[in-house]
LUMFIVO-997381 format. One line per 2 residues: number of its first residue (from 1); for each residue x, z, y of C-alpha. Coordinates in Angstrom, 3 decimals, always signed. Each point is the difference from the previous one (the first is absolute). Example, Ala and Ser with C-alpha at 12.3 -4.5 7.8 and 13.67 -1.06 7.14 Angstrom:
1	+12.300:+7.800:-4.500 ~ +1.370:-0.660:+3.440 $
END
This chain:
1	+58.128:-6.042:+9.004 ~ +1.446:+0.118:+3.572 $
3	-1.662:-1.767:+2.907 ~ +2.862:-2.477:+0.069 $
5	-0.388:-0.828:-3.669 ~ -3.826:-0.429:+0.455 $
7	+0.516:-2.198:+3.024 ~ +2.428:-2.185:-1.928 $
9	-2.596:-0.200:-2.762 ~ -2.568:-1.060:+2.500 $
11	+2.138:-2.701:+1.292 ~ +0.487:-1.316:-3.559 $
13	-3.620:+0.409:-1.000 ~ -2.252:-3.015:+0.453 $
15	-3.230:+1.518:-1.460 ~ -0.889:+2.406:+2.673 $
17	-3.703:+0.857:+0.692 ~ -1.460:+1.166:+3.291 $
19	-2.561:+2.730:-0.846 ~ -2.477:+1.626:+2.287 $
21	-0.378:+3.719:-0.470 ~ -1.912:+2.455:+2.212 $
23	+2.250:+1.936:+2.289 ~ -0.891:+3.336:-1.466 $
25	+1.145:-1.255:-3.385 ~ +3.194:-1.540:+1.328 $
27	+0.883:+3.282:+1.608 ~ -0.657:+1.833:-3.348 $
29	+2.147:-2.596:-1.861 ~ +2.893:+0.572:+2.551 $
31	-0.452:+3.834:-0.323 ~ +0.206:-0.367:-3.864 $
33	-3.444:+1.596:-0.768 ~ -1.401:-3.404:-1.031 $
35	+2.068:-1.842:-2.593 ~ -2.585:-2.507:-1.307 $
37	-1.828:-2.756:+2.014 ~ -3.412:-0.833:-1.493 $
39	-1.346:-3.533:-0.290 ~ -2.846:-1.888:-1.640 $
41	+2.203:-3.121:-0.194 ~ +3.734:-0.194:+0.105 $
43	+2.709:-2.767:+0.494 ~ +1.322:-1.689:-3.068 $
45	+3.007:+1.572:-1.658 ~ -0.023:+3.014:+2.430 $
47	+2.687:+2.107:-1.548 ~ +3.149:-0.357:+2.037 $
49	-1.775:-1.628:+2.875 ~ +0.684:+1.053:+3.580 $
51	-3.031:+1.259:+1.911 ~ +0.089:-0.356:+3.726 $
53	-2.504:+2.526:+1.269 ~ -2.295:-0.846:+2.897 $
55	-1.553:+3.204:+1.188 ~ -3.548:-0.829:+1.078 $
57	-2.018:+2.228:+2.100 ~ +1.652:+1.783:+2.925 $
59	+3.542:-1.229:-0.640 ~ -0.739:-3.771:-0.362 $
61	+3.553:-0.682:-0.910 ~ +2.465:-0.550:-2.942 $
63	+1.422:+3.490:-0.335 ~ +1.517:+0.266:-3.487 $
65	+0.914:-1.791:-3.116 ~ +0.397:+0.947:-3.728 $
67	+0.641:-1.503:-3.452 ~ -2.603:+0.092:-2.820 $
69	+1.504:+1.912:-2.727 ~ -2.836:-0.245:-2.449 $
71	-3.729:-0.654:-0.311 ~ -2.665:+1.920:-1.894 $
73	-3.184:-1.801:-0.726 ~ -3.175:+1.183:-1.578 $
75	-3.482:+1.206:+0.782 ~ -0.399:+1.906:+3.269 $
77	-0.459:+3.102:-2.073 ~ +3.338:-0.448:-1.807 $
79	+1.814:-0.569:+3.230 ~ -1.475:+3.100:+1.601 $
81	+0.863:+1.999:-3.109 ~ +3.688:-1.134:-0.028 $
83	+0.781:-0.133:+3.662 ~ -2.761:+1.823:+2.000 $
85	+2.270:+2.515:+1.679 ~ +2.455:-2.738:+1.113 $
87	-2.595:-2.381:+1.628 ~ -0.438:+1.638:+3.354 $
89	-3.809:+0.046:+0.036 ~ -2.904:+1.988:-1.275 $
91	-1.828:-0.708:-3.138 ~ -3.015:-0.943:+1.979 $
93	+1.951:-2.513:+2.101 ~ +1.498:-1.306:-3.285 $
95	-3.421:-0.469:-1.626 ~ -1.330:-1.791:+3.101 $
97	+2.898:-2.448:+0.057 ~ -0.351:-0.897:-3.668 $
99	-3.737:+0.051:-0.123 ~ -1.084:-2.768:-2.359 $
101	+3.530:-0.922:-1.104 ~ +0.952:-0.065:-3.638 $
103	+3.777:-0.160:+0.621 ~ +2.210:+1.964:+2.341 $
105	+3.706:-0.383:+0.709 ~ +2.444:+2.651:+1.235 $
107	+3.241:-1.419:+1.368 ~ +2.888:+2.518:-0.256 $
109	+1.866:-0.103:+3.247 ~ +3.835:+0.446:-0.121 $
111	+2.729:-0.154:+2.626 ~ -2.514:+0.610:+2.798 $
113	+1.798:-0.665:+3.297 ~ -1.216:+0.259:+3.529 $
115	+0.716:-3.225:+1.999 ~ +2.584:+0.392:+2.653 $
117	-2.580:-0.832:+2.570 ~ -3.740:-0.748:-0.103 $
119	-0.851:-3.631:+0.119 ~ -3.320:-0.053:+1.819 $
121	-3.046:-2.088:-0.651 ~ +0.589:-1.982:+3.267 $
123	+3.567:-0.698:-1.125 ~ -1.181:-1.159:-3.417 $
125	-2.438:-2.398:+1.540 ~ +2.141:-1.357:+2.884 $
127	+3.540:+0.058:-1.512 ~ -0.806:-0.627:-3.648 $
129	-3.328:-1.837:+0.026 ~ -1.039:+2.569:-2.560 $
131	-3.416:+1.619:-0.405 ~ -0.104:+3.236:-1.981 $
133	-2.055:-0.425:-3.253 ~ -3.065:+1.959:-0.918 $
135	+1.731:+1.093:-3.199 ~ +3.321:-1.830:-0.651 $
137	+1.693:-3.369:+0.234 ~ +3.220:-1.606:-1.191 $
139	+2.661:-0.579:+2.624 ~ +1.852:-3.278:+0.085 $
141	+3.833:+0.135:+0.073 ~ +0.037:-1.161:+3.618 $
143	-2.572:+2.505:+1.277 ~ +1.598:+2.779:-2.038 $
145	+3.488:-0.678:+1.442 ~ -1.473:-0.079:+3.547 $
147	-1.611:+3.393:-0.604 ~ +3.216:+1.480:-1.342 $
149	+1.773:-1.024:+3.189 ~ -2.254:+2.271:+2.020 $
151	-0.630:+2.944:-2.383 $
END
């Protein structure tokens, strides 16, 4: 999918999700070495949703977006066995993250695209009245359209 096609899909898409991901992992996603995003909870009907990635940590900005191509769910052990090499973290980090969890989710990221420019935390707050979530949040059509104009 071309950037223009994905941008058009973004304009037509009303179920976008803003998702916070550590900077190191966003960079791995953009480099193509991390193709699954791990979560303990996921948005409803995630397949096909657009994820607007807020890079927490040193970037503190929206830096990329992607489409959810599929979801694998299961015990943490099943997720590690199926996707461990594509998760962008060590087995110890994985075990720490899912400590005590009975279900793990791996969102397969497709059409990963860097944003044309980084939309900073300051801009999110001042221009869009938007606070990045701890995990993820649905974006209203109005907020989503406003973000598209600046990305």
